[in-house]
All heavy atoms as a GROMACS GRO file, in nm:
protein
  520
    1MET      N    1   0.082  -0.120   0.000
    1MET     CA    2   0.000   0.000   0.000
    1MET      C    3   0.087   0.126   0.000
    1MET      O    4   0.058   0.222  -0.070
    1MET     CB    5  -0.091  -0.003   0.123
    1MET     CG    6  -0.194   0.104   0.124
    1MET     SD    7  -0.302   0.072   0.264
    1MET     CE    8  -0.442   0.160   0.214
    2ALA      N    9   0.193   0.124   0.080
    2ALA     CA   10   0.285   0.238   0.084
    2ALA      C   11   0.352   0.256  -0.052
    2ALA      O   12   0.372   0.368  -0.098
    2ALA     CB   13   0.389   0.218   0.194
    3LYS      N   14   0.385   0.145  -0.117
    3LYS     CA   15   0.447   0.151  -0.250
    3LYS      C   16   0.353   0.214  -0.351
    3LYS      O   17   0.395   0.296  -0.434
    3LYS     CB   18   0.484   0.008  -0.294
    3LYS     CG   19   0.530  -0.005  -0.436
    3LYS     CD   20   0.677   0.014  -0.450
    3LYS     CE   21   0.723  -0.029  -0.588
    3LYS     NZ   22   0.763   0.081  -0.669
    4GLU      N   23   0.225   0.180  -0.343
    4GLU     CA   24   0.126   0.239  -0.435
    4GLU      C   25   0.115   0.390  -0.413
    4GLU      O   26   0.110   0.467  -0.510
    4GLU     CB   27  -0.011   0.175  -0.414
    4GLU     CG   28  -0.023   0.035  -0.469
    4GLU     CD   29  -0.160  -0.024  -0.442
    4GLU    OE1   30  -0.258   0.052  -0.427
    4GLU    OE2   31  -0.168  -0.148  -0.435
    5LYS      N   32   0.114   0.433  -0.288
    5LYS     CA   33   0.105   0.577  -0.258
    5LYS      C   34   0.230   0.649  -0.306
    5LYS      O   35   0.224   0.760  -0.359
    5LYS     CB   36   0.083   0.599  -0.109
    5LYS     CG   37  -0.056   0.564  -0.064
    5LYS     CD   38  -0.078   0.602   0.081
    5LYS     CE   39  -0.222   0.569   0.119
    5LYS     NZ   40  -0.253   0.613   0.255
    6PHE      N   41   0.345   0.584  -0.286
    6PHE     CA   42   0.471   0.642  -0.332
    6PHE      C   43   0.470   0.657  -0.484
    6PHE      O   44   0.505   0.762  -0.538
    6PHE     CB   45   0.589   0.556  -0.287
    6PHE     CG   46   0.722   0.608  -0.334
    6PHE    CD1   47   0.783   0.712  -0.268
    6PHE    CD2   48   0.784   0.551  -0.445
    6PHE    CE1   49   0.906   0.761  -0.312
    6PHE    CE2   50   0.906   0.599  -0.489
    6PHE     CZ   51   0.967   0.703  -0.422
    7ASP      N   52   0.430   0.551  -0.553
    7ASP     CA   53   0.425   0.554  -0.699
    7ASP      C   54   0.327   0.660  -0.749
    7ASP      O   55   0.353   0.730  -0.846
    7ASP     CB   56   0.386   0.417  -0.755
    7ASP     CG   57   0.497   0.314  -0.739
    7ASP    OD1   58   0.613   0.354  -0.717
    7ASP    OD2   59   0.467   0.193  -0.748
    8LYS      N   60   0.213   0.672  -0.682
    8LYS     CA   61   0.115   0.772  -0.720
    8LYS      C   62   0.169   0.914  -0.698
    8LYS      O   63   0.149   1.003  -0.781
    8LYS     CB   64  -0.014   0.754  -0.639
    8LYS     CG   65  -0.130   0.833  -0.693
    8LYS     CD   66  -0.257   0.801  -0.616
    8LYS     CE   67  -0.344   0.720  -0.709
    8LYS     NZ   68  -0.476   0.692  -0.652
    9ALA      N   69   0.244   0.934  -0.588
    9ALA     CA   70   0.303   1.064  -0.562
    9ALA      C   71   0.406   1.099  -0.669
    9ALA      O   72   0.410   1.212  -0.720
    9ALA     CB   73   0.368   1.066  -0.423
   10VAL      N   74   0.488   1.002  -0.707
   10VAL     CA   75   0.588   1.024  -0.812
   10VAL      C   76   0.519   1.057  -0.944
   10VAL      O   77   0.560   1.147  -1.018
   10VAL     CB   78   0.682   0.901  -0.826
   10VAL    CG1   79   0.769   0.913  -0.951
   10VAL    CG2   80   0.768   0.887  -0.702
   11GLU      N   81   0.413   0.987  -0.973
   11GLU     CA   82   0.336   1.012  -1.096
   11GLU      C   83   0.279   1.154  -1.095
   11GLU      O   84   0.283   1.224  -1.198
   11GLU     CB   85   0.223   0.910  -1.106
   11GLU     CG   86   0.145   0.915  -1.235
   11GLU     CD   87   0.035   0.810  -1.238
   11GLU    OE1   88   0.065   0.692  -1.207
   11GLU    OE2   89  -0.080   0.846  -1.272
   12ASN      N   90   0.227   1.196  -0.981
   12ASN     CA   91   0.174   1.333  -0.971
   12ASN      C   92   0.285   1.437  -0.989
   12ASN      O   93   0.263   1.541  -1.052
   12ASN     CB   94   0.105   1.353  -0.835
   12ASN     CG   95  -0.030   1.286  -0.830
   12ASN    OD1   96  -0.093   1.263  -0.932
   12ASN    ND2   97  -0.074   1.254  -0.709
   13PHE      N   98   0.402   1.411  -0.934
   13PHE     CA   99   0.515   1.502  -0.954
   13PHE      C  100   0.551   1.511  -1.102
   13PHE      O  101   0.575   1.621  -1.154
   13PHE     CB  102   0.638   1.456  -0.875
   13PHE     CG  103   0.634   1.489  -0.729
   13PHE    CD1  104   0.662   1.391  -0.635
   13PHE    CD2  105   0.602   1.616  -0.684
   13PHE    CE1  106   0.659   1.420  -0.500
   13PHE    CE2  107   0.599   1.645  -0.549
   13PHE     CZ  108   0.626   1.547  -0.457
   14ASP      N  109   0.554   1.397  -1.169
   14ASP     CA  110   0.587   1.396  -1.312
   14ASP      C  111   0.486   1.477  -1.393
   14ASP      O  112   0.524   1.552  -1.482
   14ASP     CB  113   0.595   1.252  -1.365
   14ASP     CG  114   0.718   1.179  -1.316
   14ASP    OD1  115   0.814   1.246  -1.273
   14ASP    OD2  116   0.718   1.054  -1.321
   15ARG      N  117   0.357   1.461  -1.361
   15ARG     CA  118   0.253   1.537  -1.432
   15ARG      C  119   0.268   1.687  -1.404
   15ARG      O  120   0.255   1.768  -1.495
   15ARG     CB  121   0.114   1.490  -1.390
   15ARG     CG  122   0.066   1.374  -1.473
   15ARG     CD  123  -0.081   1.346  -1.449
   15ARG     NE  124  -0.084   1.235  -1.352
   15ARG     CZ  125  -0.163   1.226  -1.248
   15ARG    NH1  126  -0.251   1.318  -1.223
   15ARG    NH2  127  -0.157   1.123  -1.167
   16THR      N  128   0.298   1.721  -1.279
   16THR     CA  129   0.314   1.862  -1.243
   16THR      C  130   0.435   1.922  -1.315
   16THR      O  131   0.428   2.033  -1.367
   16THR     CB  132   0.330   1.877  -1.091
   16THR    OG1  133   0.214   1.822  -1.027
   16THR    CG2  134   0.346   2.022  -1.051
   17ILE      N  135   0.544   1.847  -1.320
   17ILE     CA  136   0.664   1.895  -1.390
   17ILE      C  137   0.634   1.915  -1.538
   17ILE      O  138   0.676   2.016  -1.598
   17ILE     CB  139   0.781   1.797  -1.369
   17ILE    CG1  140   0.828   1.805  -1.224
   17ILE    CG2  141   0.895   1.826  -1.465
   17ILE    CD1  142   0.925   1.695  -1.182
   18ALA      N  143   0.562   1.822  -1.599
   18ALA     CA  144   0.528   1.835  -1.741
   18ALA      C  145   0.441   1.957  -1.765
   18ALA      O  146   0.462   2.032  -1.861
   18ALA     CB  147   0.458   1.708  -1.790
   19LEU      N  148   0.344   1.980  -1.676
   19LEU     CA  149   0.258   2.097  -1.689
   19LEU      C  150   0.337   2.226  -1.674
   19LEU      O  151   0.320   2.320  -1.752
   19LEU     CB  152   0.145   2.092  -1.585
   19LEU     CG  153   0.052   2.213  -1.580
   19LEU    CD1  154  -0.023   2.227  -1.712
   19LEU    CD2  155  -0.044   2.200  -1.465
   20LEU      N  156   0.425   2.231  -1.575
   20LEU     CA  157   0.508   2.350  -1.555
   20LEU      C  158   0.599   2.375  -1.675
   20LEU      O  159   0.623   2.490  -1.713
   20LEU     CB  160   0.588   2.338  -1.426
   20LEU     CG  161   0.507   2.346  -1.297
   20LEU    CD1  162   0.593   2.314  -1.177
   20LEU    CD2  163   0.443   2.484  -1.282
   21GLN      N  164   0.649   2.269  -1.735
   21GLN     CA  165   0.734   2.284  -1.854
   21GLN      C  166   0.654   2.344  -1.969
   21GLN      O  167   0.703   2.431  -2.041
   21GLN     CB  168   0.795   2.150  -1.895
   21GLN     CG  169   0.893   2.160  -2.010
   21GLN     CD  170   1.014   2.244  -1.977
   21GLN    OE1  171   1.072   2.231  -1.870
   21GLN    NE2  172   1.053   2.331  -2.069
   22LYS      N  173   0.529   2.299  -1.987
   22LYS     CA  174   0.443   2.356  -2.092
   22LYS      C  175   0.418   2.504  -2.066
   22LYS      O  176   0.421   2.586  -2.158
   22LYS     CB  177   0.310   2.282  -2.099
   22LYS     CG  178   0.317   2.147  -2.163
   22LYS     CD  179   0.179   2.083  -2.168
   22LYS     CE  180   0.186   1.942  -2.223
   22LYS     NZ  181   0.054   1.878  -2.225
   23ILE      N  182   0.393   2.540  -1.941
   23ILE     CA  183   0.370   2.680  -1.906
   23ILE      C  184   0.496   2.761  -1.934
   23ILE      O  185   0.490   2.871  -1.990
   23ILE     CB  186   0.326   2.692  -1.759
   23ILE    CG1  187   0.187   2.631  -1.741
   23ILE    CG2  188   0.326   2.838  -1.714
   23ILE    CD1  189   0.144   2.616  -1.597
   24LYS      N  190   0.612   2.708  -1.896
   24LYS     CA  191   0.739   2.777  -1.919
   24LYS      C  192   0.760   2.800  -2.069
   24LYS      O  193   0.797   2.910  -2.111
   24LYS     CB  194   0.854   2.694  -1.862
   24LYS     CG  195   0.990   2.754  -1.888
   24LYS     CD  196   1.100   2.662  -1.835
   24LYS     CE  197   1.236   2.712  -1.876
   24LYS     NZ  198   1.342   2.617  -1.838
   25ASP      N  199   0.737   2.696  -2.149
   25ASP     CA  200   0.754   2.709  -2.294
   25ASP      C  201   0.660   2.814  -2.351
   25ASP      O  202   0.700   2.893  -2.438
   25ASP     CB  203   0.730   2.574  -2.362
   25ASP     CG  204   0.837   2.470  -2.328
   25ASP    OD1  205   0.945   2.510  -2.279
   25ASP    OD2  206   0.809   2.350  -2.348
   26GLY      N  207   0.537   2.817  -2.302
   26GLY     CA  208   0.442   2.917  -2.348
   26GLY      C  209   0.485   3.058  -2.312
   26GLY      O  210   0.476   3.151  -2.393
   27LEU      N  211   0.535   3.075  -2.191
   27LEU     CA  212   0.582   3.207  -2.149
   27LEU      C  213   0.703   3.252  -2.230
   27LEU      O  214   0.713   3.369  -2.268
   27LEU     CB  215   0.615   3.207  -1.999
   27LEU     CG  216   0.495   3.197  -1.905
   27LEU    CD1  217   0.542   3.177  -1.763
   27LEU    CD2  218   0.408   3.319  -1.916
   28LEU      N  219   0.793   3.161  -2.255
   28LEU     CA  220   0.910   3.197  -2.336
   28LEU      C  221   0.869   3.233  -2.478
   28LEU      O  222   0.926   3.323  -2.538
   28LEU     CB  223   1.012   3.082  -2.336
   28LEU     CG  224   1.083   3.057  -2.202
   28LEU    CD1  225   1.171   2.934  -2.211
   28LEU    CD2  226   1.163   3.177  -2.158
   29GLY      N  227   0.770   3.163  -2.532
   29GLY     CA  228   0.718   3.197  -2.665
   29GLY      C  229   0.656   3.335  -2.666
   29GLY      O  230   0.675   3.412  -2.760
   30ASN      N  231   0.581   3.367  -2.561
   30ASN     CA  232   0.521   3.500  -2.552
   30ASN      C  233   0.627   3.608  -2.538
   30ASN      O  234   0.613   3.716  -2.594
   30ASN     CB  235   0.424   3.507  -2.432
   30ASN     CG  236   0.296   3.432  -2.459
   30ASN    OD1  237   0.259   3.409  -2.573
   30ASN    ND2  238   0.227   3.395  -2.354
   31GLU      N  239   0.732   3.578  -2.464
   31GLU     CA  240   0.841   3.675  -2.450
   31GLU      C  241   0.902   3.706  -2.586
   31GLU      O  242   0.928   3.822  -2.618
   31GLU     CB  243   0.948   3.620  -2.355
   31GLU     CG  244   1.067   3.713  -2.337
   31GLU     CD  245   1.177   3.652  -2.253
   31GLU    OE1  246   1.189   3.528  -2.248
   31GLU    OE2  247   1.252   3.730  -2.194
   32ASN      N  248   0.919   3.604  -2.667
   32ASN     CA  249   0.975   3.624  -2.800
   32ASN      C  250   0.881   3.708  -2.887
   32ASN      O  251   0.924   3.798  -2.958
   32ASN     CB  252   1.004   3.490  -2.867
   32ASN     CG  253   1.081   3.505  -2.996
   32ASN    OD1  254   1.174   3.583  -3.004
   32ASN    ND2  255   1.042   3.431  -3.096
   33ASN      N  256   0.751   3.678  -2.879
   33ASN     CA  257   0.653   3.756  -2.956
   33ASN      C  258   0.653   3.902  -2.911
   33ASN      O  259   0.642   3.993  -2.995
   33ASN     CB  260   0.514   3.697  -2.940
   33ASN     CG  261   0.500   3.564  -3.010
   33ASN    OD1  262   0.577   3.532  -3.099
   33ASN    ND2  263   0.403   3.485  -2.969
   34LEU      N  264   0.663   3.926  -2.782
   34LEU     CA  265   0.667   4.064  -2.731
   34LEU      C  266   0.792   4.136  -2.778
   34LEU      O  267   0.788   4.254  -2.812
   34LEU     CB  268   0.658   4.065  -2.579
   34LEU     CG  269   0.522   4.030  -2.521
   34LEU    CD1  270   0.532   4.016  -2.369
   34LEU    CD2  271   0.419   4.134  -2.557
   35ARG      N  272   0.904   4.065  -2.781
   35ARG     CA  273   1.028   4.126  -2.828
   35ARG      C  274   1.016   4.166  -2.975
   35ARG      O  275   1.054   4.276  -3.015
   35ARG     CB  276   1.145   4.028  -2.809
   35ARG     CG  277   1.280   4.087  -2.850
   35ARG     CD  278   1.390   3.981  -2.848
   35ARG     NE  279   1.359   3.864  -2.928
   35ARG     CZ  280   1.366   3.859  -3.062
   35ARG    NH1  281   1.398   3.966  -3.132
   35ARG    NH2  282   1.337   3.748  -3.127
   36ILE      N  283   0.959   4.077  -3.055
   36ILE     CA  284   0.940   4.106  -3.198
   36ILE      C  285   0.847   4.226  -3.215
   36ILE      O  286   0.874   4.316  -3.295
   36ILE     CB  287   0.886   3.982  -3.272
   36ILE    CG1  288   0.994   3.874  -3.277
   36ILE    CG2  289   0.838   4.018  -3.412
   36ILE    CD1  290   0.943   3.739  -3.323
   37ALA      N  291   0.736   4.228  -3.140
   37ALA     CA  292   0.642   4.340  -3.149
   37ALA      C  293   0.708   4.469  -3.107
   37ALA      O  294   0.688   4.575  -3.168
   37ALA     CB  295   0.519   4.312  -3.064
   38ASN      N  296   0.788   4.465  -3.003
   38ASN     CA  297   0.857   4.584  -2.956
   38ASN      C  298   0.956   4.636  -3.061
   38ASN      O  299   0.966   4.757  -3.084
   38ASN     CB  300   0.930   4.555  -2.824
   38ASN     CG  301   0.977   4.679  -2.755
   38ASN    OD1  302   0.907   4.780  -2.752
   38ASN    ND2  303   1.096   4.674  -2.699
   39ASP      N  304   1.026   4.544  -3.126
   39ASP     CA  305   1.118   4.585  -3.232
   39ASP      C  306   1.043   4.652  -3.346
   39ASP      O  307   1.089   4.752  -3.402
   39ASP     CB  308   1.195   4.464  -3.286
   39ASP     CG  309   1.296   4.409  -3.186
   39ASP    OD1  310   1.324   4.478  -3.085
   39ASP    OD2  311   1.345   4.296  -3.207
   40LYS      N  312   0.926   4.599  -3.380
   40LYS     CA  313   0.847   4.658  -3.489
   40LYS      C  314   0.792   4.794  -3.451
   40LYS      O  315   0.791   4.886  -3.533
   40LYS     CB  316   0.733   4.564  -3.528
   40LYS     CG  317   0.779   4.442  -3.603
   40LYS     CD  318   0.663   4.354  -3.643
   40LYS     CE  319   0.711   4.232  -3.720
   40LYS     NZ  320   0.599   4.148  -3.763
   41ILE      N  321   0.746   4.809  -3.328
   41ILE     CA  322   0.686   4.936  -3.288
   41ILE      C  323   0.792   5.045  -3.280
   41ILE      O  324   0.761   5.163  -3.300
   41ILE     CB  325   0.608   4.923  -3.155
   41ILE    CG1  326   0.510   5.038  -3.137
   41ILE    CG2  327   0.700   4.921  -3.036
   41ILE    CD1  328   0.393   5.034  -3.226
   42ASP      N  329   0.916   5.009  -3.254
   42ASP     CA  330   1.024   5.108  -3.252
   42ASP      C  331   1.045   5.170  -3.389
   42ASP      O  332   1.096   5.281  -3.400
   42ASP     CB  333   1.154   5.045  -3.203
   42ASP     CG  334   1.157   5.024  -3.053
   42ASP    OD1  335   1.072   5.085  -2.982
   42ASP    OD2  336   1.243   4.946  -3.005
   43LYS      N  337   1.005   5.098  -3.494
   43LYS     CA  338   1.025   5.147  -3.631
   43LYS      C  339   0.908   5.234  -3.681
   43LYS      O  340   0.915   5.289  -3.790
   43LYS     CB  341   1.046   5.030  -3.725
   43LYS     CG  342   1.172   4.951  -3.694
   43LYS     CD  343   1.184   4.829  -3.781
   43LYS     CE  344   1.306   4.748  -3.740
   43LYS     NZ  345   1.315   4.623  -3.812
   44VAL      N  346   0.802   5.243  -3.601
   44VAL     CA  347   0.685   5.321  -3.641
   44VAL      C  348   0.712   5.469  -3.620
   44VAL      O  349   0.764   5.510  -3.517
   44VAL     CB  350   0.560   5.277  -3.560
   44VAL    CG1  351   0.443   5.368  -3.589
   44VAL    CG2  352   0.525   5.134  -3.592
   45THR      N  353   0.677   5.548  -3.720
   45THR     CA  354   0.692   5.694  -3.709
   45THR      C  355   0.559   5.759  -3.747
   45THR      O  356   0.473   5.696  -3.809
   45THR     CB  357   0.801   5.745  -3.805
   45THR    OG1  358   0.760   5.719  -3.939
   45THR    CG2  359   0.936   5.680  -3.777
   46ILE      N  360   0.545   5.883  -3.709
   46ILE     CA  361   0.425   5.958  -3.747
   46ILE      C  362   0.416   5.966  -3.899
   46ILE      O  363   0.308   5.951  -3.956
   46ILE     CB  364   0.428   6.100  -3.686
   46ILE    CG1  365   0.427   6.093  -3.534
   46ILE    CG2  366   0.314   6.184  -3.738
   46ILE    CD1  367   0.302   6.031  -3.476
   47ARG      N  368   0.526   5.984  -3.963
   47ARG     CA  369   0.528   5.993  -4.109
   47ARG      C  370   0.474   5.865  -4.172
   47ARG      O  371   0.392   5.868  -4.263
   47ARG     CB  372   0.670   6.021  -4.159
   47ARG     CG  373   0.680   6.038  -4.310
   47ARG     CD  374   0.820   6.071  -4.352
   47ARG     NE  375   0.863   6.193  -4.287
   47ARG     CZ  376   0.879   6.311  -4.348
   47ARG    NH1  377   0.857   6.319  -4.477
   47ARG    NH2  378   0.917   6.417  -4.284
   48LYS      N  379   0.517   5.751  -4.121
   48LYS     CA  380   0.469   5.624  -4.175
   48LYS      C  381   0.321   5.604  -4.146
   48LYS      O  382   0.248   5.548  -4.229
   48LYS     CB  383   0.548   5.508  -4.118
   48LYS     CG  384   0.689   5.497  -4.173
   48LYS     CD  385   0.761   5.378  -4.113
   48LYS     CE  386   0.904   5.368  -4.163
   48LYS     NZ  387   0.975   5.256  -4.100
   49LEU      N  388   0.277   5.648  -4.031
   49LEU     CA  389   0.136   5.632  -3.994
   49LEU      C  390   0.044   5.721  -4.077
   49LEU      O  391  -0.071   5.686  -4.103
   49LEU     CB  392   0.116   5.663  -3.846
   49LEU     CG  393   0.171   5.561  -3.747
   49LEU    CD1  394   0.155   5.613  -3.605
   49LEU    CD2  395   0.099   5.428  -3.762
   50THR      N  396   0.093   5.837  -4.116
   50THR     CA  397   0.007   5.934  -4.184
   50THR      C  398   0.028   5.940  -4.334
   50THR      O  399  -0.042   6.015  -4.403
   50THR     CB  400   0.030   6.074  -4.125
   50THR    OG1  401   0.167   6.110  -4.139
   50THR    CG2  402  -0.010   6.078  -3.979
   51ARG      N  403   0.121   5.862  -4.387
   51ARG     CA  404   0.146   5.863  -4.531
   51ARG      C  405   0.020   5.822  -4.606
   51ARG      O  406  -0.051   5.730  -4.568
   51ARG     CB  407   0.259   5.765  -4.565
   51ARG     CG  408   0.299   5.773  -4.711
   51ARG     CD  409   0.410   5.678  -4.748
   51ARG     NE  410   0.514   5.674  -4.648
   51ARG     CZ  411   0.584   5.566  -4.621
   51ARG    NH1  412   0.562   5.453  -4.685
   51ARG    NH2  413   0.677   5.568  -4.529
   52ASN      N  414  -0.011   5.895  -4.711
   52ASN     CA  415  -0.128   5.868  -4.796
   52ASN      C  416  -0.260   5.880  -4.721
   52ASN      O  417  -0.357   5.812  -4.754
   52ASN     CB  418  -0.118   5.731  -4.863
   52ASN     CG  419   0.004   5.720  -4.951
   52ASN    OD1  420   0.044   5.816  -5.015
   52ASN    ND2  421   0.066   5.603  -4.953
   53ALA      N  422  -0.263   5.962  -4.618
   53ALA     CA  423  -0.387   5.984  -4.543
   53ALA      C  424  -0.442   6.122  -4.581
   53ALA      O  425  -0.388   6.224  -4.542
   53ALA     CB  426  -0.363   5.976  -4.393
   54PRO      N  427  -0.550   6.126  -4.659
   54PRO     CA  428  -0.602   6.254  -4.707
   54PRO      C  429  -0.645   6.346  -4.592
   54PRO      O  430  -0.627   6.468  -4.600
   54PRO     CB  431  -0.722   6.217  -4.792
   54PRO     CG  432  -0.726   6.070  -4.800
   54PRO     CD  433  -0.624   6.014  -4.709
   55SER      N  434  -0.697   6.293  -4.487
   55SER     CA  435  -0.741   6.378  -4.376
   55SER      C  436  -0.623   6.449  -4.310
   55SER      O  437  -0.634   6.564  -4.269
   55SER     CB  438  -0.818   6.296  -4.272
   55SER     OG  439  -0.737   6.194  -4.220
   56VAL      N  440  -0.510   6.382  -4.303
   56VAL     CA  441  -0.391   6.443  -4.244
   56VAL      C  442  -0.339   6.553  -4.336
   56VAL      O  443  -0.302   6.662  -4.291
   56VAL     CB  444  -0.283   6.337  -4.216
   56VAL    CG1  445  -0.154   6.402  -4.169
   56VAL    CG2  446  -0.333   6.237  -4.114
   57ALA      N  447  -0.337   6.528  -4.466
   57ALA     CA  448  -0.291   6.630  -4.562
   57ALA      C  449  -0.379   6.751  -4.554
   57ALA      O  450  -0.331   6.866  -4.555
   57ALA     CB  451  -0.291   6.572  -4.702
   58GLU      N  452  -0.509   6.731  -4.540
   58GLU     CA  453  -0.604   6.841  -4.528
   58GLU      C  454  -0.580   6.919  -4.399
   58GLU      O  455  -0.584   7.043  -4.398
   58GLU     CB  456  -0.745   6.788  -4.531
   58GLU     CG  457  -0.850   6.896  -4.539
   58GLU     CD  458  -0.989   6.836  -4.554
   58GLU    OE1  459  -1.004   6.743  -4.636
   58GLU    OE2  460  -1.078   6.884  -4.482
   59ALA      N  461  -0.553   6.848  -4.292
   59ALA     CA  462  -0.528   6.914  -4.164
   59ALA      C  463  -0.403   7.002  -4.173
   59ALA      O  464  -0.399   7.114  -4.120
   59ALA     CB  465  -0.513   6.812  -4.054
   60PHE      N  466  -0.298   6.955  -4.241
   60PHE     CA  467  -0.177   7.034  -4.256
   60PHE      C  468  -0.203   7.158  -4.343
   60PHE      O  469  -0.148   7.266  -4.320
   60PHE     CB  470  -0.062   6.951  -4.312
   60PHE     CG  471   0.009   6.871  -4.207
   60PHE    CD1  472   0.003   6.732  -4.208
   60PHE    CD2  473   0.083   6.934  -4.107
   60PHE    CE1  474   0.067   6.659  -4.111
   60PHE    CE2  475   0.148   6.861  -4.010
   60PHE     CZ  476   0.140   6.722  -4.010
   61LYS      N  477  -0.286   7.142  -4.446
   61LYS     CA  478  -0.321   7.258  -4.528
   61LYS      C  479  -0.393   7.363  -4.446
   61LYS      O  480  -0.371   7.482  -4.461
   61LYS     CB  481  -0.408   7.215  -4.646
   61LYS     CG  482  -0.332   7.142  -4.755
   61LYS     CD  483  -0.422   7.100  -4.868
   61LYS     CE  484  -0.348   7.017  -4.969
   61LYS     NZ  485  -0.435   6.969  -5.076
   62GLU      N  486  -0.480   7.319  -4.358
   62GLU     CA  487  -0.553   7.412  -4.269
   62GLU      C  488  -0.457   7.482  -4.175
   62GLU      O  489  -0.472   7.602  -4.146
   62GLU     CB  490  -0.660   7.337  -4.189
   62GLU     CG  491  -0.779   7.292  -4.271
   62GLU     CD  492  -0.858   7.409  -4.326
   62GLU    OE1  493  -0.876   7.509  -4.255
   62GLU    OE2  494  -0.901   7.400  -4.443
   63LEU      N  495  -0.356   7.412  -4.129
   63LEU     CA  496  -0.258   7.472  -4.039
   63LEU      C  497  -0.175   7.578  -4.111
   63LEU      O  498  -0.136   7.679  -4.050
   63LEU     CB  499  -0.164   7.365  -3.980
   63LEU     CG  500  -0.224   7.275  -3.874
   63LEU    CD1  501  -0.124   7.164  -3.838
   63LEU    CD2  502  -0.261   7.353  -3.750
   64GLU      N  503  -0.145   7.555  -4.236
   64GLU     CA  504  -0.067   7.649  -4.313
   64GLU      C  505  -0.142   7.781  -4.336
   64GLU      O  506  -0.081   7.886  -4.349
   64GLU     CB  507  -0.026   7.589  -4.446
   64GLU     CG  508   0.080   7.481  -4.433
   64GLU     CD  509   0.111   7.413  -4.565
   64GLU    OE1  510   0.048   7.448  -4.669
   64GLU    OE2  511   0.198   7.325  -4.567
   65LYS      N  512  -0.276   7.774  -4.339
   65LYS     CA  513  -0.355   7.893  -4.360
   65LYS      C  514  -0.353   7.975  -4.238
   65LYS      O  515  -0.337   8.065  -4.192
   65LYS     CB  516  -0.500   7.858  -4.392
   65LYS     CG  517  -0.514   7.792  -4.528
   65LYS     CD  518  -0.659   7.758  -4.552
   65LYS     CE  519  -0.674   7.685  -4.684
   65LYS     NZ  520  -0.811   7.650  -4.712
   0.00000   0.00000   0.00000
C-alpha cells in the first residue's frame, strides 16, 4: 500500500513537472513575440502612420492657412 502511494506521488510530480514545462515554454514563446512586437513598434513613425492619409494632408493645409 505504501508503494502504491509512493508511486502515485511520483506520478503526480511527473505530471506537475510536465505541466510547468508547458507553461514555461508558453511564457518563453510569448516573451519572443513581445520582443518582436517591440522591435516593430520602434520602427513606427508619425510619417509612416500618416502617409497617404487625405485627412492628415487636409489638416496640414488648414494649419498652413
